[in-house]
C-alpha positions as CSV (number, residue, x, y, z in Angstrom):
1,M,0.9,-55.1,7.1
2,T,3.8,-52.9,5.8
3,G,6.3,-55.8,5.5
4,A,3.7,-57.7,3.4
5,I,3.3,-54.7,1.0
6,W,7.4,-54.2,0.4
7,A,7.9,-57.9,0.2
8,V,5.2,-58.0,-2.7
9,A,6.4,-55.1,-4.3
10,V,10.0,-56.0,-4.3
11,L,8.6,-59.2,-5.8
12,A,6.4,-57.8,-8.4
13,F,9.3,-55.3,-9.2
14,L,11.5,-58.7,-10.3
15,S,8.8,-60.5,-11.8
16,S,8.5,-57.9,-14.5
17,T,12.0,-57.2,-14.8
18,V,12.4,-60.8,-15.5
19,A,9.8,-60.5,-17.8
20,T,11.3,-57.3,-19.7
21,I,14.6,-59.3,-20.0
22,G,13.2,-62.3,-21.5
23,N,11.5,-59.9,-24.1
24,L,15.0,-57.9,-24.7
25,A,16.3,-62.0,-25.2
26,M,13.9,-63.1,-27.4
27,A,14.3,-59.4,-29.9
28,R,17.7,-60.0,-29.8
29,D,17.9,-63.8,-30.7
30,F,15.1,-63.6,-33.3
31,P,15.4,-59.5,-34.6
32,D,13.5,-60.4,-37.7
33,L,10.9,-63.2,-36.5
34,T,7.3,-61.9,-36.2
35,K,4.6,-63.4,-34.2
36,A,3.0,-64.8,-37.3
37,E,6.4,-66.1,-38.9
38,A,7.4,-67.1,-35.0
39,S,4.1,-69.9,-35.5
40,E,5.0,-71.1,-38.4
41,V,8.5,-71.9,-37.6
42,I,7.3,-73.7,-34.7
43,S,4.6,-75.6,-36.5
44,D,7.2,-76.5,-39.1
45,F,10.2,-77.4,-37.1
46,L,8.6,-78.2,-33.7
47,L,10.8,-81.4,-32.8
48,D,13.4,-80.6,-35.5
49,S,14.9,-77.3,-34.8
50,A,17.1,-76.0,-31.8
51,V,15.9,-72.8,-33.0
52,A,12.3,-73.1,-32.2
53,L,12.9,-74.9,-29.6
54,R,15.1,-72.4,-28.0
55,Y,12.2,-69.8,-29.1
56,M,9.6,-71.5,-27.1
57,Q,11.6,-71.6,-24.1
58,Y,12.1,-67.8,-24.0
59,R,8.5,-67.4,-24.7
60,M,7.1,-69.8,-22.3
61,M,9.9,-68.4,-19.5
62,T,8.6,-64.7,-20.5
63,N,4.7,-65.1,-20.4
64,I,5.6,-67.2,-16.8
65,F,6.9,-64.2,-15.7
66,Y,4.5,-61.5,-17.1
67,I,1.8,-63.3,-15.9
68,Q,3.0,-64.2,-12.5
69,S,4.0,-59.8,-12.3
70,L,0.5,-59.1,-13.5
71,V,-1.0,-61.4,-10.2
72,L,1.7,-59.7,-8.2
73,W,1.1,-56.0,-9.0
74,A,-3.0,-56.7,-8.1
75,V,-2.4,-58.4,-4.8
76,L,0.0,-55.4,-4.4
77,A,-3.1,-52.7,-5.4
78,L,-5.8,-54.9,-2.7
79,L,-2.8,-54.6,-0.1
80,V,-2.3,-51.0,-0.8
81,A,-5.7,-50.3,-0.8
82,Y,-6.5,-52.4,2.2
83,K,-3.8,-50.2,4.6
84,F,-4.6,-46.9,3.3
85,L,-8.7,-47.2,3.0
86,L,-10.1,-49.9,4.9
87,S,-7.3,-49.7,7.9
88,P,-8.1,-48.1,10.8
89,L,-6.1,-44.9,11.5
90,T,-3.8,-45.4,14.6
């Protein structure tokens, strides 16, 4: 059980780190682009603009790792709760 907790903790930390790096990359490459402006750029130049495609790739990668990290943190919380609250004291 301890090995599973450590494995899930490492994976959750790595997923959170990759999501953070994705957010920082978006902030670096698109410093003056707000969320509303990004929607306009994507809708206007969906297939014509390399910038819109790169923004969509960054956004999709960041969202995938963010959701993955949320799930892994929840699984980690359940494992830790089971380990300390429900497992018999041995």
